[in-house]
Short mmCIF file of the C-alpha atoms (twelve columns), coordinates in Angstrom:
data_MODEL
# 
_entry.id   MODEL 
# 
loop_
_atom_site.group_PDB 
_atom_site.id 
_atom_site.type_symbol 
_atom_site.label_atom_id 
_atom_site.label_alt_id 
_atom_site.label_comp_id 
_atom_site.label_asym_id 
_atom_site.label_seq_id 
_atom_site.Cartn_x 
_atom_site.Cartn_y 
_atom_site.Cartn_z 
_atom_site.pdbx_PDB_model_num 
ATOM 1   C CA . UNK A 1   9.938   53.675 159.780 1 
ATOM 2   C CA . UNK A 2   9.437   50.183 161.106 1 
ATOM 3   C CA . UNK A 3   11.910  47.369 161.470 1 
ATOM 4   C CA . UNK A 4   12.554  43.652 161.654 1 
ATOM 5   C CA . UNK A 5   15.282  41.414 163.054 1 
ATOM 6   C CA . UNK A 6   17.807  39.486 160.983 1 
ATOM 7   C CA . UNK A 7   18.896  36.373 162.905 1 
ATOM 8   C CA . UNK A 8   22.244  35.203 161.584 1 
ATOM 9   C CA . UNK A 9   24.668  32.362 162.293 1 
ATOM 10  C CA . UNK A 10  27.155  30.266 160.352 1 
ATOM 11  C CA . UNK A 11  28.232  26.635 160.211 1 
ATOM 12  C CA . UNK A 12  30.766  24.312 158.616 1 
ATOM 13  C CA . UNK A 13  29.878  22.160 155.603 1 
ATOM 14  C CA . UNK A 14  29.499  19.257 158.051 1 
ATOM 15  C CA . UNK A 15  26.787  21.178 159.924 1 
ATOM 16  C CA . UNK A 16  28.780  22.305 162.961 1 
ATOM 17  C CA . UNK A 17  27.125  25.451 164.342 1 
ATOM 18  C CA . UNK A 18  30.162  27.552 165.218 1 
ATOM 19  C CA . UNK A 19  28.229  30.067 167.331 1 
ATOM 20  C CA . UNK A 20  26.729  27.317 169.489 1 
ATOM 21  C CA . UNK A 21  29.302  26.939 172.302 1 
ATOM 22  C CA . UNK A 22  28.196  23.521 173.554 1 
ATOM 23  C CA . UNK A 23  27.974  22.023 170.058 1 
ATOM 24  C CA . UNK A 24  31.301  23.534 169.029 1 
ATOM 25  C CA . UNK A 25  32.997  21.877 172.006 1 
ATOM 26  C CA . UNK A 26  31.165  18.543 171.840 1 
ATOM 27  C CA . UNK A 27  31.875  17.966 168.141 1 
ATOM 28  C CA . UNK A 28  35.504  19.147 168.142 1 
ATOM 29  C CA . UNK A 29  36.697  18.559 171.705 1 
ATOM 30  C CA . UNK A 30  38.445  21.932 171.545 1 
ATOM 31  C CA . UNK A 31  37.570  24.916 173.771 1 
ATOM 32  C CA . UNK A 32  39.146  27.251 171.198 1 
ATOM 33  C CA . UNK A 33  36.683  26.826 168.298 1 
ATOM 34  C CA . UNK A 34  33.923  28.956 169.799 1 
ATOM 35  C CA . UNK A 35  36.212  31.828 170.933 1 
ATOM 36  C CA . UNK A 36  37.817  31.833 167.473 1 
ATOM 37  C CA . UNK A 37  34.405  32.093 165.803 1 
ATOM 38  C CA . UNK A 38  33.409  34.961 168.098 1 
ATOM 39  C CA . UNK A 39  36.767  36.622 167.380 1 
ATOM 40  C CA . UNK A 40  36.075  36.520 163.634 1 
ATOM 41  C CA . UNK A 41  32.678  38.174 164.121 1 
ATOM 42  C CA . UNK A 42  33.859  40.804 166.611 1 
ATOM 43  C CA . UNK A 43  36.764  41.682 164.313 1 
ATOM 44  C CA . UNK A 44  34.279  42.206 161.489 1 
ATOM 45  C CA . UNK A 45  32.014  44.462 163.557 1 
ATOM 46  C CA . UNK A 46  34.980  46.577 164.631 1 
ATOM 47  C CA . UNK A 47  36.550  46.899 161.168 1 
ATOM 48  C CA . UNK A 48  33.438  47.042 159.005 1 
ATOM 49  C CA . UNK A 49  30.814  48.701 161.177 1 
ATOM 50  C CA . UNK A 50  30.533  51.307 158.423 1 
ATOM 51  C CA . UNK A 51  29.419  48.608 155.994 1 
ATOM 52  C CA . UNK A 52  26.973  47.194 158.523 1 
ATOM 53  C CA . UNK A 53  25.518  50.695 158.871 1 
ATOM 54  C CA . UNK A 54  25.462  51.044 155.079 1 
ATOM 55  C CA . UNK A 55  23.542  47.789 154.734 1 
ATOM 56  C CA . UNK A 56  20.656  49.209 156.811 1 
ATOM 57  C CA . UNK A 57  20.719  52.736 155.334 1 
ATOM 58  C CA . UNK A 58  17.127  53.436 154.309 1 
ATOM 59  C CA . UNK A 59  15.014  56.608 154.490 1 
ATOM 60  C CA . UNK A 60  12.769  55.081 157.144 1 
ATOM 61  C CA . UNK A 61  15.720  54.070 159.296 1 
ATOM 62  C CA . UNK A 62  16.931  57.667 159.443 1 
ATOM 63  C CA . UNK A 63  13.865  58.392 161.578 1 
ATOM 64  C CA . UNK A 64  13.718  55.059 163.406 1 
ATOM 65  C CA . UNK A 65  17.238  54.297 164.624 1 
ATOM 66  C CA . UNK A 66  17.939  55.507 168.136 1 
ATOM 67  C CA . UNK A 67  14.296  55.625 169.182 1 
ATOM 68  C CA . UNK A 68  10.929  53.864 169.017 1 
ATOM 69  C CA . UNK A 69  12.472  50.650 170.402 1 
ATOM 70  C CA . UNK A 70  15.088  50.598 167.639 1 
ATOM 71  C CA . UNK A 71  18.846  50.377 168.307 1 
ATOM 72  C CA . UNK A 72  21.111  53.407 167.812 1 
ATOM 73  C CA . UNK A 73  23.205  54.291 164.762 1 
ATOM 74  C CA . UNK A 74  26.348  53.281 166.687 1 
ATOM 75  C CA . UNK A 75  27.409  49.851 165.404 1 
ATOM 76  C CA . UNK A 76  28.492  47.836 168.423 1 
ATOM 77  C CA . UNK A 77  27.786  44.284 169.531 1 
ATOM 78  C CA . UNK A 78  26.393  42.947 172.791 1 
ATOM 79  C CA . UNK A 79  27.799  39.692 174.168 1 
ATOM 80  C CA . UNK A 80  26.378  39.818 177.672 1 
ATOM 81  C CA . UNK A 81  28.275  39.913 180.956 1 
ATOM 82  C CA . UNK A 82  28.705  36.146 181.210 1 
ATOM 83  C CA . UNK A 83  30.257  35.667 177.751 1 
ATOM 84  C CA . UNK A 84  32.280  38.895 177.945 1 
ATOM 85  C CA . UNK A 85  33.797  37.790 181.276 1 
ATOM 86  C CA . UNK A 86  34.574  34.366 179.822 1 
ATOM 87  C CA . UNK A 87  36.349  35.905 176.826 1 
ATOM 88  C CA . UNK A 88  38.334  38.298 179.025 1 
ATOM 89  C CA . UNK A 89  39.573  35.318 181.048 1 
ATOM 90  C CA . UNK A 90  40.324  33.496 177.795 1 
ATOM 91  C CA . UNK A 91  42.336  36.482 176.551 1 
ATOM 92  C CA . UNK A 92  44.244  36.550 179.851 1 
ATOM 93  C CA . UNK A 93  45.360  32.960 179.279 1 
ATOM 94  C CA . UNK A 94  43.279  31.262 181.956 1 
ATOM 95  C CA . UNK A 95  42.249  27.642 181.418 1 
ATOM 96  C CA . UNK A 96  38.567  28.409 181.058 1 
ATOM 97  C CA . UNK A 97  37.371  25.262 179.286 1 
ATOM 98  C CA . UNK A 98  34.190  25.298 177.215 1 
ATOM 99  C CA . UNK A 99  31.838  28.223 177.619 1 
ATOM 100 C CA . UNK A 100 28.615  27.490 179.490 1 
ATOM 101 C CA . UNK A 101 26.117  30.358 179.801 1 
ATOM 102 C CA . UNK A 102 25.199  31.350 183.344 1 
ATOM 103 C CA . UNK A 103 21.639  30.449 184.329 1 
ATOM 104 C CA . UNK A 104 19.132  31.552 186.936 1 
ATOM 105 C CA . UNK A 105 15.841  30.256 188.225 1 
ATOM 106 C CA . UNK A 106 12.785  31.760 186.566 1 
ATOM 107 C CA . UNK A 107 10.453  33.012 189.323 1 
ATOM 108 C CA . UNK A 108 6.778   32.166 188.753 1 
ATOM 109 C CA . UNK A 109 5.576   33.175 192.205 1 
ATOM 110 C CA . UNK A 110 3.610   29.919 192.403 1 
ATOM 111 C CA . UNK A 111 4.974   27.136 194.584 1 
ATOM 112 C CA . UNK A 112 3.184   24.306 192.773 1 
ATOM 113 C CA . UNK A 113 4.909   24.900 189.415 1 
ATOM 114 C CA . UNK A 114 8.219   23.180 188.607 1 
ATOM 115 C CA . UNK A 115 11.392  25.232 188.815 1 
ATOM 116 C CA . UNK A 116 12.884  26.234 185.490 1 
ATOM 117 C CA . UNK A 117 16.419  27.464 184.945 1 
ATOM 118 C CA . UNK A 118 16.958  29.843 182.027 1 
ATOM 119 C CA . UNK A 119 20.022  31.704 180.662 1 
ATOM 120 C CA . UNK A 120 20.865  34.746 182.761 1 
ATOM 121 C CA . UNK A 121 21.549  36.913 179.708 1 
ATOM 122 C CA . UNK A 122 18.765  38.156 177.479 1 
ATOM 123 C CA . UNK A 123 19.274  40.011 174.209 1 
ATOM 124 C CA . UNK A 124 20.054  43.647 174.856 1 
ATOM 125 C CA . UNK A 125 17.238  45.353 172.996 1 
ATOM 126 C CA . UNK A 126 19.197  48.597 172.756 1 
ATOM 127 C CA . UNK A 127 22.058  46.942 170.834 1 
ATOM 128 C CA . UNK A 128 22.065  46.737 167.027 1 
ATOM 129 C CA . UNK A 129 23.860  43.372 166.961 1 
ATOM 130 C CA . UNK A 130 23.445  41.296 170.150 1 
ATOM 131 C CA . UNK A 131 24.537  37.689 170.623 1 
ATOM 132 C CA . UNK A 132 21.615  35.418 171.453 1 
ATOM 133 C CA . UNK A 133 23.074  32.112 172.637 1 
ATOM 134 C CA . UNK A 134 23.687  30.461 169.247 1 
ATOM 135 C CA . UNK A 135 23.395  33.351 166.787 1 
ATOM 136 C CA . UNK A 136 23.659  37.099 166.374 1 
ATOM 137 C CA . UNK A 137 20.581  39.215 165.797 1 
ATOM 138 C CA . UNK A 138 20.928  42.286 163.591 1 
ATOM 139 C CA . UNK A 139 18.103  44.323 165.063 1 
ATOM 140 C CA . UNK A 140 18.460  47.439 162.898 1 
ATOM 141 C CA . UNK A 141 17.074  46.214 159.568 1 
ATOM 142 C CA . UNK A 142 14.247  48.222 158.037 1 
ATOM 143 C CA . UNK A 143 10.972  46.338 157.594 1 
ATOM 144 C CA . UNK A 144 10.812  46.947 153.835 1 
ATOM 145 C CA . UNK A 145 14.432  45.971 153.239 1 
ATOM 146 C CA . UNK A 146 15.720  43.059 151.228 1 
ATOM 147 C CA . UNK A 147 18.224  41.506 153.649 1 
ATOM 148 C CA . UNK A 148 20.640  40.291 150.952 1 
ATOM 149 C CA . UNK A 149 23.108  43.167 151.414 1 
ATOM 150 C CA . UNK A 150 22.909  42.797 155.188 1 
ATOM 151 C CA . UNK A 151 23.791  39.115 155.054 1 
ATOM 152 C CA . UNK A 152 26.371  39.607 152.307 1 
ATOM 153 C CA . UNK A 153 28.151  42.049 154.610 1 
ATOM 154 C CA . UNK A 154 27.927  39.792 157.678 1 
ATOM 155 C CA . UNK A 155 29.050  36.727 155.733 1 
ATOM 156 C CA . UNK A 156 31.959  38.465 154.024 1 
ATOM 157 C CA . UNK A 157 33.368  40.199 157.100 1 
ATOM 158 C CA . UNK A 158 33.206  36.949 159.076 1 
ATOM 159 C CA . UNK A 159 34.709  34.955 156.212 1 
ATOM 160 C CA . UNK A 160 37.637  37.373 156.111 1 
ATOM 161 C CA . UNK A 161 38.110  36.958 159.861 1 
ATOM 162 C CA . UNK A 162 38.074  33.169 159.564 1 
ATOM 163 C CA . UNK A 163 40.529  33.402 156.652 1 
ATOM 164 C CA . UNK A 164 42.919  35.501 158.749 1 
ATOM 165 C CA . UNK A 165 42.767  32.925 161.542 1 
ATOM 166 C CA . UNK A 166 43.149  29.959 159.165 1 
ATOM 167 C CA . UNK A 167 46.087  31.500 157.277 1 
ATOM 168 C CA . UNK A 168 47.978  32.193 160.483 1 
ATOM 169 C CA . UNK A 169 47.294  28.771 161.982 1 
ATOM 170 C CA . UNK A 170 48.279  27.018 158.751 1 
ATOM 171 C CA . UNK A 171 51.489  29.080 158.786 1 
ATOM 172 C CA . UNK A 172 52.370  27.552 162.154 1 
ATOM 173 C CA . UNK A 173 50.907  29.934 164.742 1 
ATOM 174 C CA . UNK A 174 48.995  28.656 167.757 1 
ATOM 175 C CA . UNK A 175 45.208  28.868 167.242 1 
ATOM 176 C CA . UNK A 176 44.583  29.956 170.819 1 
ATOM 177 C CA . UNK A 177 47.160  32.741 170.582 1 
ATOM 178 C CA . UNK A 178 45.650  34.013 167.318 1 
ATOM 179 C CA . UNK A 179 42.127  34.064 168.769 1 
ATOM 180 C CA . UNK A 180 43.381  35.797 171.920 1 
ATOM 181 C CA . UNK A 181 45.141  38.487 169.889 1 
ATOM 182 C CA . UNK A 182 42.120  39.226 167.699 1 
ATOM 183 C CA . UNK A 183 39.765  39.360 170.662 1 
ATOM 184 C CA . UNK A 184 42.062  41.662 172.600 1 
ATOM 185 C CA . UNK A 185 42.406  44.005 169.622 1 
ATOM 186 C CA . UNK A 186 38.739  44.183 168.619 1 
ATOM 187 C CA . UNK A 187 36.724  43.705 171.843 1 
ATOM 188 C CA . UNK A 188 36.442  47.500 172.107 1 
ATOM 189 C CA . UNK A 189 33.362  47.280 169.843 1 
ATOM 190 C CA . UNK A 190 31.584  45.186 172.494 1 
ATOM 191 C CA . UNK A 191 29.127  47.273 174.502 1 
ATOM 192 C CA . UNK A 192 26.934  45.616 177.114 1 
ATOM 193 C CA . UNK A 193 25.374  48.833 178.409 1 
ATOM 194 C CA . UNK A 194 22.351  50.929 177.519 1 
ATOM 195 C CA . UNK A 195 22.466  51.938 173.855 1 
ATOM 196 C CA . UNK A 196 19.900  54.673 174.537 1 
ATOM 197 C CA . UNK A 197 22.217  56.471 176.951 1 
ATOM 198 C CA . UNK A 198 22.503  59.988 175.437 1 
ATOM 199 C CA . UNK A 199 26.224  60.008 176.230 1 
ATOM 200 C CA . UNK A 200 26.905  56.696 174.463 1 
ATOM 201 C CA . UNK A 201 27.250  57.970 170.832 1 
ATOM 202 C CA . UNK A 202 30.028  60.407 171.761 1 
ATOM 203 C CA . UNK A 203 31.741  57.806 173.955 1 
ATOM 204 C CA . UNK A 204 31.567  55.294 171.108 1 
ATOM 205 C CA . UNK A 205 33.440  57.585 168.735 1 
ATOM 206 C CA . UNK A 206 36.206  57.984 171.329 1 
ATOM 207 C CA . UNK A 207 36.387  54.183 171.588 1 
ATOM 208 C CA . UNK A 208 36.940  53.878 167.820 1 
ATOM 209 C CA . UNK A 209 33.454  52.447 167.199 1 
ATOM 210 C CA . UNK A 210 31.591  53.267 163.997 1 
ATOM 211 C CA . UNK A 211 28.922  55.957 164.268 1 
ATOM 212 C CA . UNK A 212 27.336  57.320 161.086 1 
ATOM 213 C CA . UNK A 213 24.203  59.356 161.748 1 
ATOM 214 C CA . UNK A 214 22.926  59.952 158.199 1 
ATOM 215 C CA . UNK A 215 22.000  57.028 155.998 1 
ATOM 216 C CA . UNK A 216 23.316  58.754 152.861 1 
ATOM 217 C CA . UNK A 217 26.739  59.152 154.493 1 
ATOM 218 C CA . UNK A 218 26.756  55.431 155.275 1 
ATOM 219 C CA . UNK A 219 25.821  54.565 151.687 1 
ATOM 220 C CA . UNK A 220 28.773  56.616 150.446 1 
ATOM 221 C CA . UNK A 221 31.125  54.384 152.462 1 
ATOM 222 C CA . UNK A 222 30.375  51.451 150.156 1 
ATOM 223 C CA . UNK A 223 32.963  52.401 147.543 1 
ATOM 224 C CA . UNK A 224 35.633  53.744 149.897 1 
ATOM 225 C CA . UNK A 225 39.132  52.419 149.220 1 
ATOM 226 C CA . UNK A 226 39.052  50.228 152.341 1 
ATOM 227 C CA . UNK A 227 35.735  48.647 151.477 1 
ATOM 228 C CA . UNK A 228 36.441  48.124 147.782 1 
ATOM 229 C CA . UNK A 229 39.660  46.311 148.716 1 
ATOM 230 C CA . UNK A 230 37.723  44.267 151.277 1 
ATOM 231 C CA . UNK A 231 34.983  43.081 148.928 1 
ATOM 232 C CA . UNK A 232 37.267  42.574 145.931 1 
ATOM 233 C CA . UNK A 233 39.877  40.624 147.917 1 
ATOM 234 C CA . UNK A 234 37.135  38.239 149.067 1 
ATOM 235 C CA . UNK A 235 35.815  37.822 145.520 1 
ATOM 236 C CA . UNK A 236 32.403  39.316 146.337 1 
ATOM 237 C CA . UNK A 237 32.213  42.708 144.569 1 
ATOM 238 C CA . UNK A 238 34.568  44.522 142.230 1 
ATOM 239 C CA . UNK A 239 35.155  48.242 142.556 1 
ATOM 240 C CA . UNK A 240 32.700  48.889 139.721 1 
ATOM 241 C CA . UNK A 241 30.065  46.752 141.429 1 
ATOM 242 C CA . UNK A 242 30.501  48.679 144.679 1 
ATOM 243 C CA . UNK A 243 30.060  51.954 142.789 1 
ATOM 244 C CA . UNK A 244 26.961  50.631 141.025 1 
ATOM 245 C CA . UNK A 245 25.330  49.510 144.262 1 
ATOM 246 C CA . UNK A 246 26.117  52.837 145.873 1 
ATOM 247 C CA . UNK A 247 24.463  54.668 142.965 1 
ATOM 248 C CA . UNK A 248 21.377  52.438 143.118 1 
ATOM 249 C CA . UNK A 249 20.981  52.968 146.869 1 
ATOM 250 C CA . UNK A 250 21.358  56.742 146.519 1 
ATOM 251 C CA . UNK A 251 18.836  56.835 143.669 1 
ATOM 252 C CA . UNK A 252 16.391  54.842 145.784 1 
ATOM 253 C CA . UNK A 253 16.868  57.197 148.729 1 
ATOM 254 C CA . UNK A 254 16.289  60.234 146.513 1 
ATOM 255 C CA . UNK A 255 13.236  58.642 144.900 1 
ATOM 256 C CA . UNK A 256 11.603  57.878 148.246 1 
ATOM 257 C CA . UNK A 257 12.149  61.401 149.565 1 
ATOM 258 C CA . UNK A 258 10.915  62.911 146.288 1 
ATOM 259 C CA . UNK A 259 7.662   60.959 146.651 1 
ATOM 260 C CA . UNK A 260 7.368   62.012 150.292 1 
ATOM 261 C CA . UNK A 261 7.827   65.693 149.439 1 
ATOM 262 C CA . UNK A 262 5.193   65.623 146.703 1 
ATOM 263 C CA . UNK A 263 2.807   63.509 148.779 1 
ATOM 264 C CA . UNK A 264 3.028   65.985 151.644 1 
ATOM 265 C CA . UNK A 265 2.393   68.803 149.171 1 
ATOM 266 C CA . UNK A 266 -0.716  66.999 147.874 1 
ATOM 267 C CA . UNK A 267 -1.963  66.408 151.424 1 
ATOM 268 C CA . UNK A 268 -1.734  70.139 152.076 1 
ATOM 269 C CA . UNK A 269 -3.529  71.145 148.865 1 
ATOM 270 C CA . UNK A 270 -6.165  68.407 148.813 1 
ATOM 271 C CA . UNK A 271 -6.921  68.033 152.518 1 
ATOM 272 C CA . UNK A 272 -5.399  70.484 154.973 1 
ATOM 273 C CA . UNK A 273 -6.119  73.741 153.125 1 
ATOM 274 C CA . UNK A 274 -9.769  72.790 152.421 1 
ATOM 275 C CA . UNK A 275 -10.144 71.812 156.079 1 
ATOM 276 C CA . UNK A 276 -8.761  75.178 157.154 1 
ATOM 277 C CA . UNK A 277 -11.089 77.007 154.754 1 
ATOM 278 C CA . UNK A 278 -14.046 75.217 156.346 1 
ATOM 279 C CA . UNK A 279 -12.917 75.892 159.910 1 
ATOM 280 C CA . UNK A 280 -13.825 79.366 161.285 1 
ATOM 281 C CA . UNK A 281 -11.091 79.043 163.929 1 
ATOM 282 C CA . UNK A 282 -8.337  78.701 161.299 1 
ATOM 283 C CA . UNK A 283 -7.084  82.202 160.441 1 
ATOM 284 C CA . UNK A 284 -5.822  83.567 157.137 1 
ATOM 285 C CA . UNK A 285 -2.186  83.565 158.228 1 
ATOM 286 C CA . UNK A 286 -2.262  79.776 158.682 1 
ATOM 287 C CA . UNK A 287 -3.698  79.329 155.196 1 
ATOM 288 C CA . UNK A 288 -1.041  81.616 153.752 1 
ATOM 289 C CA . UNK A 289 1.766   79.706 155.491 1 
ATOM 290 C CA . UNK A 290 0.442   76.347 154.307 1 
ATOM 291 C CA . UNK A 291 0.163   77.582 150.718 1 
ATOM 292 C CA . UNK A 292 3.754   78.803 150.835 1 
ATOM 293 C CA . UNK A 293 4.827   75.489 152.383 1 
ATOM 294 C CA . UNK A 294 3.309   73.535 149.486 1 
ATOM 295 C CA . UNK A 295 5.261   75.692 147.041 1 
ATOM 296 C CA . UNK A 296 8.463   75.155 149.054 1 
ATOM 297 C CA . UNK A 297 8.022   71.369 148.983 1 
ATOM 298 C CA . UNK A 298 7.453   71.358 145.222 1 
ATOM 299 C CA . UNK A 299 10.493  73.538 144.619 1 
ATOM 300 C CA . UNK A 300 12.692  71.373 146.857 1 
ATOM 301 C CA . UNK A 301 11.584  68.182 145.089 1 
ATOM 302 C CA . UNK A 302 12.486  69.691 141.718 1 
ATOM 303 C CA . UNK A 303 15.873  70.896 143.014 1 
ATOM 304 C CA . UNK A 304 16.763  67.445 144.316 1 
ATOM 305 C CA . UNK A 305 15.673  65.711 141.104 1 
ATOM 306 C CA . UNK A 306 17.663  68.138 138.952 1 
ATOM 307 C CA . UNK A 307 20.798  67.812 141.084 1 
ATOM 308 C CA . UNK A 308 20.572  64.008 140.946 1 
ATOM 309 C CA . UNK A 309 21.316  64.189 137.218 1 
ATOM 310 C CA . UNK A 310 24.846  65.445 137.902 1 
ATOM 311 C CA . UNK A 311 25.727  64.663 141.533 1 
ATOM 312 C CA . UNK A 312 23.955  61.755 143.238 1 
ATOM 313 C CA . UNK A 313 25.701  62.006 146.636 1 
ATOM 314 C CA . UNK A 314 25.009  65.739 146.926 1 
ATOM 315 C CA . UNK A 315 21.383  65.270 145.845 1 
ATOM 316 C CA . UNK A 316 20.909  62.467 148.379 1 
ATOM 317 C CA . UNK A 317 22.361  64.667 151.103 1 
ATOM 318 C CA . UNK A 318 19.960  67.450 150.101 1 
ATOM 319 C CA . UNK A 319 17.092  64.945 150.313 1 
ATOM 320 C CA . UNK A 320 18.204  63.869 153.780 1 
ATOM 321 C CA . UNK A 321 18.356  67.492 154.941 1 
ATOM 322 C CA . UNK A 322 14.943  68.244 153.415 1 
ATOM 323 C CA . UNK A 323 13.295  65.563 155.537 1 
ATOM 324 C CA . UNK A 324 14.683  66.983 158.763 1 
ATOM 325 C CA . UNK A 325 14.408  70.607 157.607 1 
ATOM 326 C CA . UNK A 326 11.591  71.662 155.281 1 
ATOM 327 C CA . UNK A 327 9.390   68.599 155.855 1 
ATOM 328 C CA . UNK A 328 9.734   68.766 159.642 1 
ATOM 329 C CA . UNK A 329 8.809   72.469 159.600 1 
ATOM 330 C CA . UNK A 330 5.773   71.806 157.409 1 
ATOM 331 C CA . UNK A 331 4.732   68.998 159.749 1 
ATOM 332 C CA . UNK A 332 4.543   71.534 162.593 1 
ATOM 333 C CA . UNK A 333 2.296   73.793 160.487 1 
ATOM 334 C CA . UNK A 334 -0.006  70.890 159.686 1 
ATOM 335 C CA . UNK A 335 -0.182  69.809 163.329 1 
ATOM 336 C CA . UNK A 336 -1.077  73.369 164.331 1 
ATOM 337 C CA . UNK A 337 -3.842  73.459 161.719 1 
ATOM 338 C CA . UNK A 338 -5.227  70.131 162.930 1 
ATOM 339 C CA . UNK A 339 -5.344  71.446 166.494 1 
ATOM 340 C CA . UNK A 340 -7.817  74.223 165.566 1 
ATOM 341 C CA . UNK A 341 -10.017 72.206 163.192 1 
ATOM 342 C CA . UNK A 342 -13.020 70.318 164.495 1 
ATOM 343 C CA . UNK A 343 -12.811 66.557 164.163 1 
ATOM 344 C CA . UNK A 344 -15.718 66.348 161.702 1 
ATOM 345 C CA . UNK A 345 -13.967 68.845 159.394 1 
ATOM 346 C CA . UNK A 346 -10.591 67.062 159.375 1 
ATOM 347 C CA . UNK A 347 -10.485 64.665 156.400 1 
ATOM 348 C CA . UNK A 348 -7.188  62.923 157.201 1 
ATOM 349 C CA . UNK A 349 -6.798  60.036 159.630 1 
ATOM 350 C CA . UNK A 350 -5.737  61.183 163.092 1 
ATOM 351 C CA . UNK A 351 -3.514  59.244 165.481 1 
ATOM 352 C CA . UNK A 352 -6.688  58.282 167.339 1 
ATOM 353 C CA . UNK A 353 -8.097  56.804 164.131 1 
ATOM 354 C CA . UNK A 354 -4.884  54.953 163.341 1 
ATOM 355 C CA . UNK A 355 -4.147  53.584 166.795 1 
ATOM 356 C CA . UNK A 356 -7.386  53.259 168.714 1 
ATOM 357 C CA . UNK A 357 -10.275 52.962 166.255 1 
ATOM 358 C CA . UNK A 358 -12.073 49.615 166.575 1 
ATOM 359 C CA . UNK A 359 -12.460 48.966 162.857 1 
ATOM 360 C CA . UNK A 360 -14.241 45.639 163.360 1 
ATOM 361 C CA . UNK A 361 -16.945 47.297 165.452 1 
ATOM 362 C CA . UNK A 362 -17.271 50.110 162.922 1 
ATOM 363 C CA . UNK A 363 -17.741 47.695 160.020 1 
ATOM 364 C CA . UNK A 364 -20.151 45.533 162.003 1 
ATOM 365 C CA . UNK A 365 -22.294 48.558 162.842 1 
ATOM 366 C CA . UNK A 366 -22.547 49.344 159.138 1 
ATOM 367 C CA . UNK A 367 -24.004 45.896 158.573 1 
ATOM 368 C CA . UNK A 368 -21.163 44.421 156.508 1 
ATOM 369 C CA . UNK A 369 -21.147 41.274 158.656 1 
ATOM 370 C CA . UNK A 370 -24.892 40.948 158.938 1 
ATOM 371 C CA . UNK A 371 -26.339 37.539 158.123 1 
# 
């Protein structure tokens, strides 16, 4: 899989950017607006991390998340040391004033260039949802995804947080006290460390942070009692609409895996087996195993499709397991066959072809760009 980043912020109808600390203070004169906005977001991440994970549940993401420069499946947020320290002092009741990000001098190593001061905190590239100075960046979206469900989830969970704050303040509670309470309760989902630490997923579960490894399991959270009540209470989705979206996402997942299974089968029959037949170094046992593998893939695709008629969640789970079971095993067979076939006999693109081939030079040599 491949991914993209979803930069997200929110503002008032007058245009006040609530996640911009300097603007929030300058336009309101209150140091509590920005912490309250952060509290609404952090509360949402902590309570509805399952929905955030559901919103990025795609077949490609099951391979991508947690590696290849993608964030892990653990749904936490990164605020940075400077902002986290500020909020901890705010929670403790200190008079902290408006938040101003810490800055440091950018070293150029050249004395003749002017000195430039930049924010000390950069986005944590191992976090799925880091704060970036005036916005959050959901870094776990799949590249082929429509981001509507992602932003619907972010908007709704934050709107609920703002509603909780507004209702309590309008009922007579102190705004600062409400923001402090929410931050204290939900800051446990803030993680400023290394998201690739192999110990982090288990630690996250102990800290009551959402971790859902399989995309199909995350999709099935969409119509849980908690989440149906959440969406329906905010006037976004009814229970029936949650169920419908869950079914559509599961059908899509199954459809993608079905195509992958049959495509891999065709690659074996149309390319890899003929290559092995033409290669003297490829023995009969390899050919026999590949033939059996093609039959296994076809059978598994039919089983998943048949089960989907009666039980979508179970069929989607079978599809998920097939990708990491049967398909992964077949991949090893194909790699082994490629290793003993000469390059001129192998009819599929190799990693060398995909990553390092100078296609412009190749086309030019064929005369396509000749005058």
